[in-house]
C-alpha positions as CSV (number, residue, x, y, z in Angstrom):
1,M,112.4,135.2,108.2
2,P,110.1,132.0,107.1
3,A,109.2,129.2,109.6
4,D,111.1,126.9,110.8
5,F,109.8,123.7,109.3
6,N,112.4,121.3,111.0
7,G,111.3,118.2,112.4
8,T,109.4,115.1,112.6
9,W,105.0,115.5,112.3
10,E,103.1,112.9,113.2
11,M,99.3,112.4,111.5
12,L,97.0,113.4,114.1
13,S,93.7,114.1,111.2
14,N,93.2,113.8,107.1
15,D,90.2,114.9,106.4
16,N,88.6,114.6,102.5
17,F,91.3,112.4,101.0
18,E,89.8,110.0,99.5
19,D,88.4,113.2,97.7
20,V,91.1,113.6,96.7
21,M,92.9,110.6,95.4
22,K,89.4,110.3,93.4
23,A,90.6,113.1,91.6
24,L,94.4,111.8,91.4
25,D,92.7,108.4,89.5
26,I,93.7,106.1,92.7
27,D,92.9,102.9,92.6
28,F,89.9,102.0,94.8
29,A,92.5,100.2,97.0
30,T,95.0,101.7,97.6
31,R,92.0,104.5,98.4
32,K,91.0,102.4,101.1
33,I,94.1,101.5,102.6
34,A,95.6,104.5,102.8
35,V,92.5,106.8,103.9
36,H,93.7,104.7,107.2
37,L,97.3,104.8,107.4
38,K,98.9,107.0,109.8
39,Q,101.6,108.7,108.1
40,T,104.5,110.7,109.9
41,K,106.5,113.6,108.3
42,V,110.2,114.1,108.8
43,I,111.1,117.8,107.4
44,V,114.6,119.0,106.9
45,Q,114.1,122.8,106.8
46,N,118.3,124.9,105.4
47,G,117.5,128.3,104.5
48,D,115.1,127.1,101.4
49,K,116.5,123.9,100.9
50,F,114.1,120.6,102.2
51,E,114.2,117.6,102.3
52,T,111.6,116.0,102.9
53,K,109.9,112.5,103.3
54,T,106.3,111.2,104.0
55,L,106.9,107.3,105.6
56,S,104.3,104.7,106.8
57,T,103.4,100.8,106.8
58,F,102.0,101.2,103.1
59,R,104.8,103.2,101.3
60,N,107.2,105.6,101.8
61,Y,107.9,109.1,99.8
62,E,110.0,111.2,99.6
63,V,110.8,115.5,97.3
64,N,113.7,117.5,98.2
65,F,113.0,120.6,96.4
66,V,114.7,123.9,96.8
67,I,112.3,127.9,97.0
68,G,111.9,129.1,94.1
69,E,113.1,126.4,92.1
70,E,111.6,124.7,89.4
71,F,112.1,120.7,89.0
72,D,110.4,117.5,87.3
73,E,109.0,115.9,90.0
74,Q,107.7,111.8,90.0
75,T,105.3,111.1,92.5
76,K,105.6,107.1,91.7
77,G,104.3,105.5,95.3
78,L,101.2,108.3,95.0
79,D,100.1,108.6,91.4
80,N,103.1,107.8,89.6
81,R,102.9,111.1,87.7
82,T,105.2,113.2,86.4
83,V,104.9,116.9,87.2
84,K,106.4,120.0,86.9
85,T,106.4,121.6,90.5
86,L,107.3,125.0,91.8
87,V,107.4,125.7,95.3
88,K,107.4,129.5,96.5
89,W,106.9,130.9,100.6
90,D,103.7,133.4,100.8
91,G,104.6,135.1,103.9
92,D,104.8,132.1,106.5
93,K,103.3,129.3,104.1
94,L,104.8,126.6,101.9
95,V,102.4,127.2,98.4
96,C,103.5,124.7,95.6
97,V,101.6,124.9,92.5
98,Q,102.0,121.3,90.6
99,K,101.5,121.4,86.7
100,G,100.5,118.3,84.9
101,E,97.7,116.4,83.2
102,K,95.8,117.4,86.3
103,E,94.1,120.4,86.9
104,N,94.4,122.6,90.1
105,R,96.9,120.2,91.5
106,G,99.1,121.3,94.6
107,W,99.7,122.5,98.4
108,K,100.2,124.6,101.3
109,Q,102.1,123.8,103.7
110,W,101.9,126.2,107.6
111,I,102.4,125.9,111.0
112,E,99.9,126.6,114.4
113,G,101.7,126.2,117.9
114,D,103.5,122.4,117.3
115,L,100.9,121.5,114.5
116,L,101.3,121.0,110.9
117,H,98.8,121.9,108.9
118,L,98.9,120.3,104.9
119,E,96.2,121.3,102.6
120,I,96.3,119.0,99.5
121,H,93.9,120.2,96.0
122,C,93.8,118.4,93.0
123,Q,90.8,120.0,90.4
124,D,87.8,121.0,93.9
125,K,89.1,118.6,95.6
126,V,90.8,119.4,99.1
127,C,92.3,117.7,101.7
128,H,93.6,119.0,104.8
129,Q,96.1,116.7,107.2
130,V,97.6,117.9,110.5
131,F,100.9,116.1,111.9
132,K,101.5,117.4,115.6
133,K,105.4,118.1,116.8
134,K,107.7,114.7,118.4
135,N,110.2,116.0,120.9
C-alpha cells in the first residue's frame, strides 16, 4: 500500500531553494521574498488521486493530479511556465517529472515519521524542504 500523504504540513526547513529558483529564472525580488516564507502544504489523497495546496503569505499554489496520468501544469505563481507533468510511485515516494524548456525539472516527495520531505530539482540544482505534520 502506498504512503499516506493526507494532512496539513508546516515547513521546518528550506535548503538551497534560491539556487533552484535561479535555475527557473525567477526574478531577484521574488526570490528574496520566497526564501523567507514558511509554507504550509495541505494534501488530500484518495488512493492515487491528489489535491495539493501550497500556502504562504506571499502566494498560494494548487495542483491536482492522478498518479500515472500526464497533464499540462500551469506553474502560475512559480515561474509561470506550462510543463507536461507526470507523477509516479517509486515505492513509498512520489516522483514527478516536469517536461518543458528547463532540463531535469521535477520533484520527489516522501514521509519519514511525522516529517514530509520534498526534494525539488531543476537542471543541476537541488532544494530540500522538510515539513512537519500538524496535529
